[in-house]
C-alpha positions in Angstrom: -5.4 -16.9 13.4 -6.3 -13.3 12.7 -7.5 -11.4 9.6 -5.3 -8.8 7.9 -6.0 -6.4 5.1 -3.4 -6.0 2.3 -3.9 -2.8 0.4 -2.1 -2.6 -2.9 -1.0 1.0 -3.7 0.8 2.1 -6.8 0.5 2.9 -10.5 -1.6 1.0 -12.9 1.4 0.4 -15.2 0.5 2.7 -18.1 3.8 1.7 -19.9 3.4 -2.1 -19.5 2.7 -4.1 -22.7 -0.5 -6.3 -23.0 1.8 -9.3 -22.6 3.4 -7.9 -19.5 0.0 -7.2 -18.0 -1.2 -10.7 -18.8 1.9 -12.2 -17.2 1.4 -10.0 -14.0 -2.2 -11.1 -13.8 -1.2 -14.8 -14.3 1.4 -14.5 -11.5 -1.1 -12.7 -9.2 -3.8 -15.3 -9.8 -1.2 -18.1 -9.0 -0.4 -16.3 -5.7 -4.2 -16.0 -4.9 -4.6 -19.8 -5.7 -1.7 -20.6 -3.3 -3.4 -18.5 -0.6 -6.7 -20.3 -1.2 -5.0 -23.7 -1.1 -3.3 -22.8 2.2 -6.7 -21.7 3.6 -5.4 -18.1 4.1 -7.4 -16.2 1.5 -10.7 -14.7 2.7 -11.4 -12.3 -0.1 -9.8 -9.8 -2.5 -10.5 -7.8 -5.6 -8.9 -5.2 -7.8 -10.6 -1.7 -7.7 -11.6 0.4 -10.6 -9.5 3.6 -11.0 -12.5 5.9 -10.7 -14.6 6.6 -7.6 -15.7 9.4 -5.2 -13.7 11.3 -2.7 -15.7 12.4 0.3 -13.8 15.3 1.7 -16.4 16.0 4.5 -20.1 15.4 5.0 -21.1 18.0 2.3 -18.2 17.8 -0.2 -18.0 15.0 -2.7 -15.3 15.5 -5.3 -15.8 13.7 -8.6 -13.5 15.6 -11.0 -10.3 16.0 -8.8 -8.1 16.8 -7.2 -6.7 13.8 -8.8 -4.4 11.4 -6.8 -0.9 10.9 -8.0 -0.3 7.5 -9.6 1.7 6.3 -6.6 -1.3 7.1 -4.4 -3.8 5.0 -6.2 -5.3 2.1 -4.2 -5.5 -0.6 -6.9 -7.0 -3.4 -4.8 -7.2 -5.3 -1.6 -6.9 -8.8 -0.2 -8.0 -10.1 3.2 -5.9 -13.0 4.5 -5.5 -15.0 7.7 -2.2 -15.1 9.4 -0.7 -15.8 12.9 0.3 -12.2 13.5 1.4 -9.0 11.8 4.9 -10.4 11.0 3.4 -13.5 9.4 1.0 -11.3 7.4 3.9 -9.2 6.2 5.8 -12.3 5.1 2.8 -13.5 3.2 2.5 -10.0 1.5 6.2 -10.1 0.7 5.5 -13.2 -1.5 2.9 -11.4 -3.6 4.2 -10.9 -7.2 2.5 -7.4 -7.3 5.0 -6.1 -4.8 7.4 -5.7 -7.8 5.0 -3.0 -9.2 3.3 -1.5 -6.1 3.5 -1.0 -2.4 1.5 -3.3 -0.1 0.2 -2.0 3.2 -0.5 -4.7 5.8 -3.0 -3.9 8.6 -4.7 -6.1 11.2 -8.5 -6.1 11.1 -10.2 -5.4 14.5 -12.2 -8.4 15.6 -15.6 -6.8 16.2 -18.1 -9.1 18.0 -21.4 -9.5 16.1 
């Protein structure tokens, strides 16, 4: 088994009702529990919408340029899977895929 990073990218659903947001969170938490029960989930968290953009060693942008809503990284999950195809199938089952894109990348196994 290898580890894979799932990056969730998309808008924060500014037009969703509180009930819709609550249902999305419930569905997502159910998916996370399923991954935990299967022994696949390593870690994962949503990200706050604010942060810092380091353009180079001297330039830190705090007030823009702002990313477009479809460029926002909303969170990440690290899972275990057999290979990249297996990890993509796991990501395909994530309920957030209805509202965002998910990038699936293998993590490099760095010896400690």
